[in-house]
N, C-alpha and C positions, 0 to 999 in steps of 0.2 A: 504493500500500500504506500502510495506517495506521501511524503511529509509536507504538510502545509507550512509555508514560510511567509514572512511579511511581504516579500516581493510579489507574491501572488495577489495579495490584497491591493497593493499599489497598482499592479498591472490591470486588475479588474476595474478599479476606480477610474483609471485613465481612459479605458475603452468606454466606460459608462459616460464619462464627462464629454468625450469627443464624439461618441456615436459612430466611431470609425477606427478600424485597426491601424490604418496607415498613419493617421495623425497622432494616434496614441503612441505608436512605436517611435515616431520622430521625437515626441516629447520625452520619452523614456530612454532614447538613444540606444535602442535595440532594433534588430531586424523584425519585420512583420511576421515572418514564419516562426521566429522564436517566441514572439508575443502570443501568437495563435496557439502554439504548442503548450505554453505555460497556462493559458486560460483553460484549454481542454484538460490539462492535468489537474487543475483546481476542480473542474466540474466532475472528473472521475473520482477525485478524493471525496467530494461531497455527495456524489451519487445523484446529481440533478443538473439540469441545464440552467445556466445563469444568464445566457445571452441568446436572443433571437436573431439569427443571422440571415433570415429569409428575405428581408426587405432591403430597400436601398440604403438604409442606415441600420446600424446595429443597435438593438434595443434590449433593455433588461426584461427578462421574464418576471413573473410574479415572485418566484423564489429569489431571482437575482436582485430585485428591488429591496426585498427584506434583508438579504445578506449584505448588500452594499451599505445599507443604513447602519447596520451593526459594525461593518468594517470601518466606516468613517469614524464612528465613535471610538472604536478600539485604537485606531492610529492616533487620534487626537489625544486620548488618555495616555498612550505610550509616550507621545511627545512631551506631555506635561510631566510625566514621570522622569524623563531624562532631564528636563529643566530643574526638577526638584532635586535630583541627585547632584547636579552641578551648581546648585544655589549655595553660595558661600555666605554664611551669616554675617561675617565681618565686612561684607560689601567690597572686598578687595577685587572682586570680579563679579560679573553677572551680565544679564541682558534684559532690556526693556523694550517692548514693542508698543509704540504709542501711535494712535490715530487721532486726527483732529479735523474739524470742519474748516474750510479754507480761510476764513477771515482771521483765525487765530494765528496763522503763520505770519501775520503782519505785526503782531504786538505781544504775543504771549509765548509762543514756542521758543523763540530765541533766548529770552531771559531765563526760562525754565531749564532749557538745555545747558545754558552757561552755569547756572546754579548747581545742576546735577553733576556736571563735570568738575566743578570746584570742590564739591563735597565728596564725590565718589568717582574719581577719574577712571577706576577700573570697570565701571558699568558701561557697556556698549548700548547706545540708544539708537533705535530705528524709528523714524518718524514717517508716517504716511498721511497724506491729505486725501480726504474722502467725504462723501455726503454722509449725513447722519444715519440714513438707512443702511448704507454700506458699512459704516463703523459698527453698528449694532449687530449686523449679520456676522461681521468678522470677529466680534467678541464671542458670539455664540459658537463659532466654529474653531475657536482658539487660534485665530490668525493674529489677533491683537491681545495685549494684556490690559490696556487701559485706553479710554477714549475721552476726548474733551469735545462737548457739543452743548446742546441746549435742552432745557427742561421741556417735557411734553409727554406724549404718549409713547412709551417705550415697548420694545418687543418683550414678550414673556421671557423671564430669565435674565434680563438686563437690569442691574441696579444703578441708580443715579444718585449721586451726592452733590448737593448744591455747593457751588464755590463762591460766586459773586453775581451781582446784577450788572449786566452790560447795557450801557446807554448808547443809542445811536444819535448822531448829530449831523447837521449840515456842515460841510468842510469846504473851505476855499483856500487859495494861496494867500499868503500874508500881504501881497501887493494888490490883491483884488479889492475894489472899493467896498464890497460887502463885508470885508474883514473889519472895517471901521464902524460897523453898525452899532449904534449907541445902546440899543435895547434889543429885546427879542424881536425876531422877524416874523410877522404874521404868516401863517402857512399860505394864505392866498397870495402873498407876495411872490411865491414861486411860480405862479401861473405863467408868467412871461420869461422865466429864467431858463437858460439852457443848462442841462445837467449832464454829467458823465456818471454812469451808474454801473454797478455790477450786472452781469448778464443774468438771464432768467434761470439758469441752472443753479444759482446760489439761493439758499433759503433766505438769506438776508434781503435779496431783491424782492421776494414775495412779501416780506415784512414791510419793506418800504412802499411797495405798490399798494398794499392794504391800507397804509396810513394815508396815502394820497387819495385813494378811492373814498375813504371814510370822510375826508374833508372836501371832496369834489374838486380836487385840483389836478390839472393835467400838465405838468411841466414838459418842456420840449427836451427829449432825450437826444443829445447830440452825439454822445459816445457811449457804447456798451463795451465792457471789458470783463474777461474772466480772471482777472488778477488784481488784487488790492494794490500791489506795487505799481502796476501800470496806471491805475487811477491816481495814486498819489503823485506820480511823475507828471501826468497830464494836468492835474489841477494846479500844481506849482508853477506851470509854465503857460497857463491860459486863464481867461476870465471865467472858465467853467467852474461850477461847484459840484460836489458829490455828497453822498451820505455814507458815513462810515462809523464804526465804533469809536466812541469818544476817546478811548485809550490810544488809538492810532496817532492822534495829534501830539501826544506826549513824546512820541518817538521821532517826530518830524518837526523841527523848529520853523520850517518854512510853510507850515500849514496852520490855519486858524479856524477855530470853532465859531459857528454862528448859531446862537440859540434860537430855536423855533418855538412859536406859540400857536397851538399847544405843542409840547414836546413829543417826539416820537416815543411810542411805547417801549419800555425796557424789556429785556429778556434775561432769564436766569441761566447762567453758565453752569454746567454740571460735569462732574467726573464720572465716567461710565465704566462699568466692569461687568463681567459675567458673574451672576450670583453665586454659583457653585465652583468658580474657578480657583485653582491653587494660587495663592498670593505669595510670590517669591519675595525675598528680602529686597530686591531691587524695586518691585512693585510697591511694597510698603514704604520704602524710603522715598520714592517719587511722590506718593500720595501725601506723606507728611510735608515734604518739601513744597508741594503745590499749595497746601493750606497755609504754610508759613509765608510763602511769597505773596499770596492774596492779602494776608493781614498786613504785611510790611508795606505793600504798595498802597494800602488804604482803599482798595476797591470796595464799592458799596456792597454791604452784606445783604443777602436775600431776605426778604421779609417773611 
């Protein structure tokens, strides 16, 4: 009787994900005949067909769907076990996989990464930028250890801890006449303004559009960008204004805040993790560091 090995699970999952032996073999860096042989060996070991090869694409049988679900969890748990073994309690080494929604790369990720490196230079940090849905899915599949996103309805199994309240504000270049606004700018004053805004694939843009719709204001959108850095560069060099997290202006001396009346609604920033995930020493250290950083910077505490 053939012996079941971990490679059999990885091979099966690759074919299931691609629906094709050729692409799966390319990803695994093995030949297609070898891959096919290994899958047949796994099916003989289990005594059942796992793949339906009769159509244009390879699909899982009912038994295959059940088996791959367990296989994914088994590989995830084994990966967590390996990290637990290599977790060094004195933090002389370790690994942290962090995912953040895009706007945090403009003002939060840099300082947090610098503080982590200062305190624990042996910890290797991996940062990924992703949508909140993608972050939560990645936490559940053990792709990420922690996420930074916003409070809201979360996927079952994801735990959210409030960090601070993020305020959005109108932002201009310091040389723009609007920067000298004596008092709050009524939101209707934006009706004739040209703005540069984040593109629609950002959750922040939906937040901004909702605010404008609520107050029946339709500014002229002159520029859309999928990068906070691009917006800050554009606004510093043109008369255009944008809407960004208030904290971004603290990192850019050539940007000025313009208070709107009424102000844009605030959002609660949260630290996300999988509820039943193993928390390594690196994960716990980063969690403590983040809370310390928020208090030190004086960010508004969630109500």
